[in-house]
N, C-alpha and C positions, 0 to 999 in steps of 0.2 A: 294275333293270328296264330302264333305258335306257343305251345306250352313250354315253360322253362323248367327243365329237369336237370338236376346235378346229382352226382353219385350219392348213394346212401352210405351209412357208416357201418352197416352190419357186415361182419366178416364171414367167410366160409367156415363152417364148424371146425374148431381147432383140431379135434381128433381126426377128422377126415383129411384135413390138410397135412397133418403130421404123418399120417399113414401113407398118403400119396408121395410125399417127399422122401420118406424112408424107402419106399419101393423103387424110387427113381435114382437114388444115389447110393454109392458104396464107399467105404473107407479103405484106403490102401496107402502104402508107403509114399507113393508119388503124389497123393492128394494132400500131403502135409508139408509144411515148410521145415527148415532146419531145426526149429525149436519144438517141433512136434505138434504145433497148433494148426488148426484148420486155416487155410489161406482165405484172405478176404476176397469176396466175389464183387465184381463191378455191378452197377445197377442193371446194365443190360444182361449180364449173366443171371442175376437173380430173377429178372423178368422172364427170361427164357426158361428157367427152371420152373417157375410158377405156371407158365403157359403150358409146358409139357406135362405137369403133374396135376394141375387143377382143371384145365380146359380139355386136354387131349387124353385119349386112351391109346390104343394100338395104332400103328401105321397101317394104311390100307394099300392094297395093290394098285399101282398107278393105272388109271384109265384115261383113254384119250379125252373124254369129256372133261376130266379134272385138269389134264394138262392144258387144254384150250382155255378153260376158265381161269387158271392161274396166270397164264401169259397175258390175258386181257387186262389185268389190273395194272394200271400205271398211274403214278402220282407225279405230275409235272409242276411247272410254275406258270402263273398267269398274272396279268395286271389286275389289281384289286378293282372290284365293281361294287359300288355302293348298294345297288339293289340285288347283288348276288347273294346266294345262300351260303353262309359260312358258320364255322364252329371253331372251338379251340383244338389244338393238337398237343397232346402231352409231350413234354421234353423227352421222356424215356418211353418209347412206344414201339409196338410191333403190329403191323396191319395184318388182318386175317379176313377170310371169307367164310361164312357159315351157310351150309346148304343141306337139303334133305336128299334122300335117295328112295328109290322104289321099294327097297327092302325095309324102309322105316328107320334106318340108321342115319343120324345126323353126322355130317362131316365138317371138319375144320381144315381149311387150306392156309398154310403159312405163306403169305405173299412174298416174303423175302427169299424163300427157298423153293416154293412151289410144291413142297411136300404136303401130303394130305394125311390126316389122322381121323379116327372116329372120335366123336365128342364123348367126353367122359360120361358114363351112365349115372355117376354119382350126382350130376347136376339135375337129373330128372327133367330134361327139356323134352316136351312132346315132339313127335316126328314133324319136321318142317315140310311144307309142300315141296314137291320135287323140283318145280321150276323156279322157286324163289331163291335168290342169293342175297344174303345180308352182308353189308360192308361195315367193318368195325376196326377199332384200334384197341390193343391190349396195353395196360399200364399197371403200375403199382402206386397206391396212395402212400402218403407220408408214413403211415403205420404198417406198410407192407401188405395192405389188403389188395388182392388181385381184382382188377376190373376189366370187363370187356365192354367198351363204349360203342354201341351200335348207332350209326348216324345216317345210313342210307341203305337202299336195297333195290333190287331189280325184280321185275315181274310180281310186284306186290299186288294183292287183290284190290280192285277198284273200290272206292268208297261209294260210288253210285252203281247199282246193278246194271249190267249191260254196257257199261262205258268201255269202249275198246280203243279210245284215243291214246296216243303216246304221252305219258305224263312228263311235265318238266320237273326240275329238281324240287320246287316248292310242293307240287302235287304228290311227288314220291314221298316227301316227308309227312304230308298229311295222311297218306296211306300207312306209313310206318307207325304213326301215332296210334292208329287203330289196330294194326297187326301185332305190334310188340307185346302188349299185355296178355294176349291170348296164349303166347308160347313161353314167356319168360317171367310172368308173375304167378308161377305155378307151385312154388315151394321156396323154402328158406335158402337152399343152396343156389338156385337159379336167380332169385331176387337179389341176393347179396353179391352176385358175380356179374350179371348182365345189367347194363345201364342204358336206358334210352337217352342218348346224348341230345342236348339242346342244339338246334340249328335255326339260324335266323339271319336277318340282313347283316351285311358286312359291318356297317357302322356300329351296330349293336354288339357284334362279336368282338369288336376292338376293345370293349370294356374288360374282356378277360386279360388282355395284354397289360392293362394299367394296374391290375391287381385289385380292382374294385369288387370282383367276384371270386370267391374261393371255391375251388372244385376238388380239393383234397390231395392234389398232386401238382408238381411243377409244370408250367406251361411253356412249350417251346415255340409257339407261333400259332398261326391260324390255318385252317383247312377249308377250301371251298368245294361245294358240289357243283357238278356241271350237267349238261344234257345226258351224259353217259355216267351211270352210277359207278362204273368200274374205272373211271378216269377223273378222280378228284385232283385238285391243284392246290399249290401253296400260293396264296395271293400276296403280291408285293406292290407297294406304291412306287410308281415310276416318275422321276423328275427329269423331264426332257430339257436340256440346256437351251437357252434362248437363241443361241447361234444356230442350232440345229432346226429349231422351229422356223426361223427366218429363211434358212437355206433351202429346206425341203417343204416349206409351207405346211408344217404339221399343225393340226388343230389341237391345242392343249385341252 
């Protein structure tokens, strides 16, 4: 039913990456330790650096529509559902929203802070439709290749012309399968950075946790999509004690 897609191994051109990182960092006395060596960055710090230098350009003036969009994204916890749509969640990740504007500039909203940036023009991603919002997680592969894993979206064009029904999570992914290549398979920089992440039934997604499938980076758990693209959840298996089942007549 769903295509199985895992990250490619091509990296953003090295010269472009080095140039971006040099522009975003400075060397000063307080940046070094007592031995004069550069301090070791944590994985999260390195991810943040890549996110700001590879994916983002300049910060944009806060707009009400961006503030509202940023606050709508919430990732909660839910009981695992075998027929629910799920995927893997990188151990080191940063959730982002990708959206277009009437001016033709693509924007990136960092969900953890609500700050919005213009998408780097070096990625050469065509202007996204104004009403479409793509939901993704950024991560770093084992070789430090920066990835943007797109797994859901809102207001994606219908696969059937004239279809105005509200799509469930499965139908949204079907629409994403068709939408994604049109905007992110447009050049080496975009193709090596943006990945259409596999999404499928929960039981199949559990194979990522067992290590049966390699995705290029460490996995921290699973992520499930819901009826609202902006409200994914972390699925957990719940074991209800027998005493509780008997006392409250809970159906296991």
